[in-house]
C-alpha positions as CSV (number, residue, x, y, z in Angstrom):
1,M,33.5,210.2,169.2
2,T,33.9,207.1,171.8
3,S,33.8,203.8,170.6
4,K,32.3,201.0,172.1
5,K,36.1,199.6,173.3
6,E,36.6,202.9,175.2
7,L,33.2,202.3,177.1
8,V,34.5,199.0,178.1
9,D,37.5,200.2,178.9
10,R,36.4,203.2,181.1
11,M,33.6,200.5,182.7
12,V,36.6,198.4,183.7
13,E,38.7,201.3,184.9
14,R,36.0,202.8,187.2
15,A,34.8,199.4,188.4
16,S,38.8,199.3,190.0
17,L,39.3,202.8,190.9
18,N,36.2,202.1,193.1
19,G,37.3,199.5,195.0
20,G,33.9,197.5,194.3
21,T,33.5,194.2,192.6
22,R,36.4,193.2,190.0
23,L,35.2,193.6,186.3
24,S,36.9,192.0,183.6
25,R,37.0,193.3,180.2
26,R,35.2,190.3,179.1
27,G,32.3,190.6,181.6
28,A,32.1,194.5,180.7
29,Q,31.9,193.6,176.8
30,Q,29.0,191.2,177.9
31,L,27.1,194.2,179.5
32,V,27.8,196.6,176.9
33,D,26.6,194.3,174.3
34,G,23.8,193.2,176.2
35,L,22.4,196.5,176.7
36,F,22.5,197.6,173.2
37,R,21.0,194.2,172.1
38,D,17.9,194.9,174.7
39,I,17.8,198.3,173.4
40,E,17.0,197.2,170.0
41,E,15.0,194.3,171.0
42,I,12.7,196.4,173.0
43,T,12.3,199.1,170.5
44,A,12.0,196.9,167.7
45,D,8.0,196.8,167.6
46,G,8.0,200.6,168.4
47,T,7.9,200.6,171.8
48,L,9.6,203.6,173.5
49,L,12.1,202.8,176.3
50,T,12.7,205.8,178.5
51,V,15.4,206.0,181.1
52,H,14.6,208.6,183.3
53,G,16.8,211.7,183.3
54,F,19.3,210.2,180.6
55,G,16.7,210.2,177.2
56,T,14.5,207.8,175.2
57,F,15.2,205.5,173.0
58,Y,13.0,204.9,169.7
59,T,13.0,203.6,166.4
60,K,12.4,205.4,163.0
61,R,11.8,204.0,159.5
62,C,14.7,205.5,157.0
63,E,14.7,205.5,153.4
64,E,17.8,204.7,151.5
65,R,20.2,207.1,150.7
66,S,23.4,208.0,148.8
67,W,26.2,210.5,149.6
68,Y,29.7,211.2,148.3
69,V,32.8,211.8,150.1
70,A,34.8,214.3,148.5
71,A,38.1,213.5,150.3
72,K,38.0,209.8,149.3
73,G,36.3,210.3,146.3
74,K,34.1,207.4,146.8
75,R,30.0,207.2,146.9
76,Y,28.3,205.6,149.7
77,Q,24.8,204.1,150.0
78,T,22.6,203.4,153.2
79,P,19.6,200.9,152.8
80,E,16.4,201.7,153.8
81,G,15.5,200.2,157.3
82,T,14.5,201.0,160.6
83,R,17.0,202.3,163.0
84,V,17.4,202.9,166.5
85,K,17.4,206.5,167.4
86,M,17.6,208.5,171.0
87,R,16.2,211.7,172.2
88,S,18.7,213.2,175.1
89,R,17.4,214.2,178.4
90,L,21.0,215.7,179.3
91,K,21.5,219.3,179.4
92,A,24.5,219.9,176.8
93,N,27.8,221.4,178.4
94,P,29.1,223.7,175.6
95,F,32.7,223.5,177.6
């Protein structure tokens, strides 16, 4: 799994490799945060956000649930609420 920090690092690295406009880590972080915030705001009222060739973002109402992680010996709980989900349109590459 890639974290937001790793995504920001990749954006900065690619910008410098392409010889284009210089992109600072702070600028890349603001772009990533802004993109995620916009996706959340657009889909908040049930509107679908489709990025052609990539996928569709949508919201789903989720009930409260709990689960147990045996390795940690702890029980966790997720409150009910609305979550942003995505259906990918990309072909999965098994290797």
